[in-house]
Structures are given as C-alpha cells and as structure tokens.
C-alpha positions in Angstrom: 28.9 36.3 64.1 32.0 34.2 64.3 35.3 36.0 64.0 39.0 35.8 64.4 41.2 38.5 66.1 44.6 39.7 65.1 47.0 36.8 64.4 50.0 36.2 66.6 53.5 35.9 65.3 55.4 32.7 65.2 58.2 31.2 63.2 58.1 27.9 61.3 57.7 25.0 63.7 57.0 27.2 66.6 54.1 26.2 68.9 51.2 28.7 68.8 48.1 28.8 71.0 44.8 29.7 69.4 41.9 30.5 71.8 38.4 29.4 70.8 35.3 30.8 72.6 32.4 28.5 71.7 29.5 30.4 73.1 25.7 30.0 73.6 24.5 33.4 74.5 21.2 34.2 76.3 18.2 34.2 74.1 15.3 36.8 74.0 15.5 40.4 75.1 18.7 39.9 76.9 21.1 42.2 75.0 22.9 43.6 78.1 23.5 40.0 79.3 24.8 38.9 75.9 27.2 41.8 75.9 28.4 40.9 79.4 28.9 37.2 78.4 31.1 38.0 75.5 33.1 40.7 77.4 33.7 38.2 80.3 35.0 35.6 77.8 37.5 38.1 76.3 38.6 39.3 79.8 39.3 35.6 80.7 41.7 35.4 77.8 43.4 38.7 78.7 43.9 37.7 82.3 45.3 34.3 81.2 47.8 35.9 78.9 48.9 38.4 81.5 49.5 35.6 84.0 51.5 33.7 81.4 53.6 36.7 80.6 54.4 37.3 84.3 55.3 33.6 84.8 57.6 33.7 81.8 59.2 36.9 83.0 59.8 35.4 86.4 61.2 32.2 85.0 63.5 34.1 82.7 65.0 36.0 85.7 65.9 32.9 87.7 69.4 31.5 87.7 71.0 34.8 86.7 73.5 36.5 89.0 73.8 40.2 88.8 77.4 41.6 88.4 78.6 45.1 89.0 76.4 47.9 87.7 73.3 45.7 88.0 74.0 43.8 84.7 73.4 40.0 84.7 76.5 37.8 84.4 76.5 35.3 81.6 76.4 31.7 82.5 79.5 29.6 81.9 77.8 27.8 79.0 77.0 31.1 77.4 80.5 32.4 77.8 82.0 29.2 76.5 79.8 29.2 73.5 80.8 32.7 72.6 84.5 32.0 73.3 84.4 29.1 70.8 83.0 31.3 68.1 79.3 30.2 68.6 77.0 33.0 67.6 73.9 33.9 69.6 70.4 33.7 68.1 70.4 37.5 67.7 73.7 37.4 65.9 72.4 34.7 63.6 69.3 36.7 62.8 71.4 39.7 61.9 74.1 38.0 59.8 72.5 34.8 58.5 69.8 34.1 55.9 67.1 31.4 55.5 64.8 29.9 58.1 67.1 30.4 61.1 67.5 34.1 60.3 63.7 34.5 59.8 62.9 32.8 63.1 65.5 35.0 64.9 64.1 38.2 63.4 60.6 37.1 64.3 61.7 36.5 67.9 63.4 39.8 68.1 60.3 41.6 66.7 58.1 39.8 69.2 60.4 40.7 72.1 60.2 44.4 71.1 56.4 44.5 71.4 54.7 46.2 74.3 52.4 44.1 76.5 49.4 45.9 74.9 50.7 45.0 71.4 51.2 41.4 72.4 47.6 41.1 73.6 46.3 42.5 70.3 48.2 39.8 68.4 46.7 36.9 70.4 44.7 34.7 67.9 41.1 34.2 69.1 38.0 32.7 67.4 34.6 33.5 68.9 31.9 31.3 67.5 28.7 29.5 68.4 25.1 30.6 69.0 24.8 34.3 69.5 21.0 34.2 69.7 20.8 37.6 68.0 21.1 39.3 64.6 21.9 42.6 63.0 23.9 45.4 64.7 24.3 43.9 68.1 26.3 45.0 71.1 28.2 41.7 71.2 29.2 42.2 67.5 30.1 45.8 68.2 32.4 44.8 71.1 34.2 42.3 68.9 34.7 44.3 65.7 35.0 47.8 67.1 36.8 46.7 70.4 34.3 48.6 72.5 30.7 49.6 73.2 29.7 53.0 74.4 26.7 53.8 76.7 25.0 55.6 73.8 25.1 52.4 71.5 21.8 50.9 70.6 21.1 47.6 68.8 19.3 47.4 65.5 18.2 45.0 62.8 16.4 42.3 64.8 12.7 42.3 64.0 12.0 39.9 66.9 13.0 42.5 69.5 10.8 45.6 69.4 12.6 47.8 72.0 16.1 47.8 70.6 16.1 51.6 70.0 15.3 52.4 73.6 17.2 49.6 75.5 20.4 50.8 77.2 23.1 48.2 77.2 25.8 49.4 79.5 26.2 52.3 81.9 29.9 52.7 81.2 32.1 51.9 78.2 32.9 48.3 77.7 36.2 47.5 75.9 38.5 44.6 75.3 42.3 44.6 75.0 42.6 42.0 72.2 42.8 42.7 68.5 39.8 43.8 66.4 37.7 40.8 65.2 36.5 40.2 61.7 32.9 39.1 61.2 33.5 35.9 59.2 30.1 35.7 57.7 30.2 39.4 56.6 33.7 38.9 55.0 32.7 35.7 53.2 29.1 36.6 52.2 28.7 40.4 52.5 25.4 42.0 53.4 23.4 39.0 51.9 24.5 36.5 54.5 21.7 34.0 55.1 20.4 32.9 58.5 22.8 30.6 60.3 20.1 28.3 61.6 20.6 24.7 60.5 16.8 24.2 60.2 14.5 26.4 58.1 13.3 29.8 59.4 10.6 29.3 62.0 9.5 32.9 62.5 6.3 32.6 60.5 5.3 29.6 62.6 6.0 31.2 66.0 5.6 35.0 65.7 2.3 36.8 65.5 1.6 39.7 63.1 2.3 42.3 65.8 5.6 42.6 67.7 5.6 40.7 70.9 2.8 38.3 69.9 2.8 34.6 69.1 1.2 32.9 66.1 -2.1 31.2 67.1 -0.8 27.7 66.4 2.3 28.4 68.5 0.3 29.8 71.4 -2.0 26.7 71.3 1.1 24.4 71.5 2.4 26.3 74.5 -1.0 26.1 76.2 -1.0 22.3 75.7 2.4 22.0 77.3 1.3 24.2 80.2 -1.8 22.1 80.8 0.3 19.0 80.9 2.2 20.3 83.9 -0.5 22.4 85.7 -2.8 20.6 88.1 -5.6 23.2 87.8 -5.0 24.7 84.3 -4.6 28.2 85.7 -1.1 28.3 87.3 2.0 26.3 88.0 3.1 25.8 91.6 6.9 25.9 92.2 7.0 22.1 92.3 5.2 21.9 88.9 7.4 24.6 87.4 10.5 22.7 88.5 9.1 19.5 87.0 8.7 21.4 83.7 12.2 22.8 83.9 13.7 19.4 84.5 11.8 18.0 81.5 13.1 20.6 79.1 16.6 21.5 80.5 17.6 18.4 82.4 18.6 20.5 85.5 17.5 23.4 87.6 19.3 26.7 87.8 20.2 27.2 84.1 18.6 28.7 81.0 16.4 31.7 80.3 13.4 29.5 81.1 14.6 29.0 84.6 15.2 32.8 85.1 11.8 33.7 83.7 9.9 31.1 85.8 11.7 32.1 88.9 10.9 35.8 88.4 7.2 34.9 87.7 7.0 32.8 90.9 8.5 35.5 93.0 6.3 38.2 91.4 3.2 36.1 92.2 4.2 35.8 95.8 4.9 39.5 96.1 1.5 40.2 94.5 -0.3 38.0 97.0 1.7 39.6 99.9 3.4 36.2 100.5 0.2 34.3 101.2 -0.7 30.8 99.9 1.4 28.9 97.4 3.8 30.3 94.8 2.3 30.0 91.4 3.3 31.0 87.9 0.3 32.0 85.9 -0.6 30.5 82.5 
C-alpha cells in the first residue's frame, strides 16, 4: 500500500522537499489503531508545512517599511535596479522566453495558490509494513482523503470481524493530495503478497477463523513452557523476560500490549489477590 501524493511544483534546479513516511503499523485486529497511526503521520506533515509557511511569510515581511496608503516602500536596491532598466522576475516571466521565463511563470503560479492548494501539492510517499490487506481504512484514508464512520474494512481473511468493526466515531480526513496505490497502479488487481518470504498462512492459521494450525500451536506452547515456571501461567516477571527476549525492550509492540492486558485481567479476575499471571 505504498503511494505518492500530488506532486509539488518547482522549476529546474529548484530545491524540493519530498516527505517519506516509512511505517510499521500495528499487527492483528487493530484496524482503528492503524488508521490513527497513518492519520497522525499525515497530520504531522500538514502542521510542519503550515509552520514553514508562517515562518516564510513572517520573514518576507521584515525589512519592509510601509509608505502612505499602507503600501510597502521598495528598497534602494530594488529602486536602483528598476531605474537602470533591470526587469523584475515577474516582468521577465511575462516578456521573456526559455528557462528563466518558465521558472518565473512557475513561481507566479505557485504564489497564486491558496494554502489549501499548496498542501495538496506537497509530495509525500507512504511506504513500509501496513500489516493489513484488502480494502483497509488506512488505504481508504490515503486514496480517498477520508474515512467515514460507516466505513468497514474487507478483503482480509485473517480478520473475521471486519464487517462489524467500527473504525472511527467521526470522519477522519487529511489535507494533502489524494494518494495513488503504487501496487494497484503497477500490477492491477492481481498484485501478489508483498512479503519477502513465502506465504505462511497455511503453516500458522487453522481451518476455522481465529484458530491456529496444530503445528503452530505446539510451537507457541514450547515457547510458553520455556518461560513459565509452572507450565500454567506467566508471572509479570516471566512475561517481561519473554518480551525482552523477542522485542529487546519493554513498552513496545502488540505483544507487550496483549501481555499487559492479560496480566491486568488476571488480577481483576482474582480481585487483586496473589501474583499477576498471564495464562497459557
């Protein structure tokens, strides 16, 4: 689901910034969270561009002295240049030809854009691991520029509750240009899985939605037994040892969130007595 938004203008030799969002979205039944992650990334770009525009506007207004009627007086250098027959960039664009005229025309066209139009021309690439497939909310936000509360995901056989899972309580939109799905543009409806390795579904998923293949379940059980002292549950210390082994740090990843929720639920179920434990 990589894509590029509307391209920004710019003449030959003119510097141009391209924003790249290299994402690793939450895995599993976390569609609302994935939507939020992509939306926050696009909002970060919007806010950055608006701050830059304000800073440029403020810098452009410095050093100018207003004359009668509120009009800004020209600097001595500007007046001297015009007095000696030097044409301004705008005049060159209107009267000349070639690269200089093209750059001047492009600059004039850019200056005539509204702030909203400028945002839609900012070049952005969103790429990485979306941890989802099919008609997802993250994709809808990018290509349609918005997701309504009525939107439901579809097309991912690993998530059985897509048709009934609400994604947002109010419309989520972004101010950048509409994105193009690079894989869909290049390969059409027959785009293959984007995994580098071969498909693993048949080795991990059971015959019914929400179940694991027997071999996969046995492997998870062996891992659990390696960290559990009694083979029935993980204490918080044991769960943290497992998380450090697979993630390298605490406080990150869907595994941490799931383990933390299981530990808290076990305490609530036991009315806060004894040790926290995550069942196997």
